[in-house]
N, C-alpha and C positions, 0 to 999 in steps of 0.2 A: 503493499499500499505507499501510495506516495508521500511527502512530510505532509503534519497537521497544525495547523496553527488553535491552540486551545486558548481561551478568554478566562480568564476571571474577573470579574469585578467585584470588587470589596475585598480590603484586608484587615478583615474583620475575622473570628472565630473560624468561620465558615472555611473563608478563602485563603486563610492562611495554610491550614489542616489540606484543604483541598489542591492547593501550589504545588506545593511542597510535596506529596504525595505521586502527582503527578509526573512530577520532575524526577522523583525517585524513581518512579516504574516506565517510565516513557523512553526512547533514547534520543540522543542529543537533534539528532535531526526535525525533530518536532519542536516545536516554537509551544512555549508557555509563559503567555503573559498577565500579568496581575495588574491592576488599576485601579486604585481609590484618590480620594481626594483631597486628601491626608497622607503625610509623608511618614508618618508614623502609625504605627501600632500602638494602642491605648489595651491594655489588659484590665476589661471592666470589672473583673471580681475583684478587684484592691482595692477600687474604685473607695468604700466604705472604709478601709484600713487610713487610705490617703484622709479622709473627713478626721480621723481623730490622729492623726501627727504620726501612727505608725507606718505611713510608705511616703515618700518624696515621688515628686511626680518624675521624677527620671529615673525610678528604681519600677516603672510599670509601664514602660513606656520601648518603643525600641525603633529604630528607621528601620524601613521596608527595604531601603535602598542596599542592604546587606544582604537582599536575598538574591541578587544578582548573583552573588560567589556559589551561589547553588546550582547557577545555570538558568536563574527565571530572569526573566525581563522585568523591571517594574515601571510602570509610567503614573507620573501623578500628573491627574487632573480629573474633574466632573463630569462624566459623560452624561452629553445633552441629546443624544437620540441614540436608541437601539433598534434597527430595522431588521426583524426578524426576515423579511422578504428578500432585502439583499444579501444579507449576513454577515452582516458587518454595524461595529458601534461608531459613533464618531464622538471626539473631544480636544479639545486646544488646538480648534479649528483641523482636525483630519480625521479620516476614518479606517479605520483599521477594520481587516477583514475577519472572521473567524469562522474554522469547520463545528467547532462543541461553543458552547458558551454556558458559562455557570454564573446564574446569577448570586452573589451573597452579598447587596448592598444592604442588608439591615433595615432596621425602622428608624422613621425623622421623628425628630419630637417637636410638636406643634409649640410652641413657646408662647406664640402671640397673643393669648388669651392671660397672660401674667406682666404685669406692669413692672418696670425695673425700680424697685425701693428696697431701703434696708433689710427687710422686713420678709421679703420673700426671694427663695433661692430654688434654683433647679439643681438636686443633685444628684439628676443621672447624666452628668455630664462632666467633666476634669476640671473644667474653670469655676463652674456652680459647686462642685465640692470640695473644689480651695477655700470657696468662702462660704459656704456651710463650714466648714469647719473653725473658721475664722470668728461667725456668728456665734456658736454653740459655747465657744470661749467664753465669751463677752457675755452671753446674758447668765442672773445671778437667781432670778422667782420669772415665772409667768406661765403663759401657755402656748406650749411648741405643740403646733398642726402639722403633723404627714396626711398631704392631700393625694389621695391618685382620679387624677382627673380624667382617666376612661380606659376602656377595655379595649381590644387585651392591649398589657403591655408587656416588657421583655425582663426577664429575672423577677417570676411571682414571686422568691421570698426579699425579696431585698427590701423592700419599703416596711417588714416587719425585723428584719435584722436591723436595719436601722434605728427603729424605736429601741428593741433590746439595746442598741449599744449606747443611744442616747442616755437609756433607766441607769446602765452601768456606768458612764461616765459622770453623772450626778450622783450616785452612790458612792465613787471614789472621791467625791470633794464635800460629802456630807452634806447638800443641800437639797437631795432629791424630795424633801418633804415639800420642797417649796416651786416645784419645776410640775406640770400638769400637762402629760404629755397625751394625744390624741390623734387618734387613723380614722380618717373619712373616707371610705372609698366604695365604687359602685357593686364591688362582689356582695355575695350573700355573706361566705368566710371566707378567712383567710386561702388561700391558693386554691379553691375550688376544683380544679382539675385532679389534684390529688387523692382527692375524696373526703365528704364529710368526716370519716374517723379521724384523718390527719388533721382538717378544717377547726373541729371541735378541739382539739389538741392545743394547736397552736392556739386557741382563741382562749383556753385556758390558761396558756403560760403569761401572753400577755396579762389576764386579768389579773395575774397573780403578783405581778408585777404593776397592777397597779396603773397599765398605759389600756385604755380608753378605747375599746373597737366598736367604731360605727359603722354598720353596713348597710346597703342600701341608699348610698348618698352619691345623687347624680351630677356632678360638679355641671353650674352653669356662667358664673362670673364670678369677679374677683376685684378686691378695691386695696388700699391701703390699708384697711380697717376691717373688712369683712367679707365670709366669701358666700355668695349665694346658692345657692344647690335648688331643685325643682321641688315643686311643691313648696313654695315659699318659703324655705328654711333656712337660714342666716348663722354664722356663728363667726364669733372673732377669733384673734390671734394675737402673740406677740412674737412670734418667730414663725413663719410658713414654709414647710419643706415639700415641694410639688415634684411629681410624678407628670411632666405633661402627656397629653394624650398624644399615642403613636401615629402612624400613617405611613403610608409604604412613598418611596418617592416619587418626585414627579415623574421620571424616566422611565420609570415602569408602565404608570399609568396610561401617557403618551402613547406607548409602545402596544396598548390591548393586553397587556398580562394579567391585569389584572381580572378580578371575577366582584361580584356583589359585596363579599364581606372586604373588600379594600387591599387583600392581597392577593399573592399570586398564587392560584389552585396549582398543585402537582400529585400527582402518583404516589399514593405514599411510602413505596416500598421503592422506587426508582427516583423519585422526583424530578421526574420529566414535565415539564410544561407540556400545553396543546401546540408547541410550536416545534417541526423535526431539528432535533441536536440541541436543545435549549434545557437547558435544569436549570432549576433554583432552590436556593437551601439557605435553613437558616430563618431569621425574624421575618424576614420578606415574604415570606408563605404562608398558605392556611392551610392546614391537612384535618381534617374531619376524623375525630377516633372513632371507631368502630362502636367503641362499650360506650353508655350512656347512663350516668345516674337519673338524668330527667330526661324523656323522650321530646318531651316537645320545648326543649331548650337544649340543643347540641351541644358536645362542648367540641374543642380545637386544640390542635397540639400546643401547649405550651412555648412562646417566645421564650427560648433560653439557648446560651454558649454550649451546652451539652449536646443537644442536640443536633445545634451547625456543624459541631466536631465529627459527629456519626455520620452524619447524612453528607459530609464532603468525604469520608474515608470511601463510600457508597460509591456518591458518583464517580471519583477517581479509579478506582477499581474497576468499574464497568465503561469507563471512556477508556482505559488500558485496554482492556478485553477486546473491545469492540474491534478496537485500532487493529490489535493484535491477530484479530480475525478468531477471536474466540467468543463464546457464547456468554453474554454479560449476565450474570446470575444473582449479585449479588445485590441482599434486600435488604433495607432499614427497617431495622425492627421494632421500633419504637422506642427501645430501653432508655434509660436517664435516670440522672443521680444530682444532689441538689448537697452543697454544705450551708447551715445555716447556722450563721452566729450568731452569739448570745452572751458575748461582753464577757468579761474576765477571763481570757482566753481560753474561754469555752464554745462548743459549737457541736450544733447537731448533723445529723444528716439522715437523706430519705433516697432513697432507690428503688426502681421497679418499672413495668411494663404499663406503658400509657398505651398498648394497641390491643391489652387484654379485654373480655368480652366476659359478662355481663360489661362491666367497668374496669377502667383502670387500674391495678393492683400494685400498689406502693407502701413498701413498709419503712417507716422511720425508727431509726437506732437512738440508742439510750444515750443522752448528749454526754461533753467531756472533752477535756483537755487532747484528746485522741486525736477528734475530729479538727480541733482548729489546728493541730500540728497535721494532720493531713491536709488540708488548704493551703496551709504553708509548704508545704513539699509540692502540692502539685503545680503554685504558683510556678517555682525554681522550674519543675520540670521542663512548665510551659515554654519558659523561654528560651534552655538548653534545648530543647527540641526542635523547634522550629526556626529559631536565630540561630 
């Protein structure tokens, strides 16, 4: 077979793994091109540590340009057009043709509804995380609100981990009694896709630490003084930390890749889109789960780096097999896991299969310092393995 050009869009968890696996398994006659609008890869699982001074920004970032040493071409730029008809993508005023395209562009954060004030912070990005940490250090009493602005959102555990870490931080300072911590979310339970048992367990853990869990609050708007929800509900705050509503990047919308969900539908096992030789992985995708707790409210695979990682391995192996004239028979299983930071160098751990029927099968393990250490080791392994 003639030399192929495989383009991977996005240098997050899925894109990094996919490009590396393709390069490792294909001969150098085949081009692997990774494209990202940023020059650096940020390891987002460590963002919460950065907020509390346990990491510096340079410790959780790596330049994507180092991938060129492995034989991966890296281009920095924002993709402005995906043409599945011409089999090309456009950026920086140039067109790049592809034989296979892997879209791993992630989810974009819609921050337009949140005014820039000293009281409101988006802790889901690097700069916002740094500012969040500074704000937390300066407050000594008052009401802290964590707001989940819409569904779905990536890393479903993160807002709850953040709450536990805030609680732990103020306990260490012996001023926890002066601080109220509230979570407002459109969810019925924390991490609903993991099932009611884990959701209720997390809810009890929050309540045992006097973190108020407020479910089924649908965000409408916010100003410097109060948050407005549907049903004419309003609340005030002294500090507000937001998970902004998530949306697919405009470029995939323009390419007619999304469906009514607003995300790219893919075959749940192969990650193929409706277009030939075009795959999508990670947060930009939507996958309906076969097992349902409530058939009238279908659930989708959560947006999390672990799934992007496993999906990337599947796509890379199947592309390699196809190029080598073999049957592309690797399937994404729906397995996943999640660390849950609890503060005081402790963490929980959950793992399971989200494609199980009649409902996802997820188990949570007893929390302790071993799981926190496991996440620390995973961070080190990540940079060693892929960079």
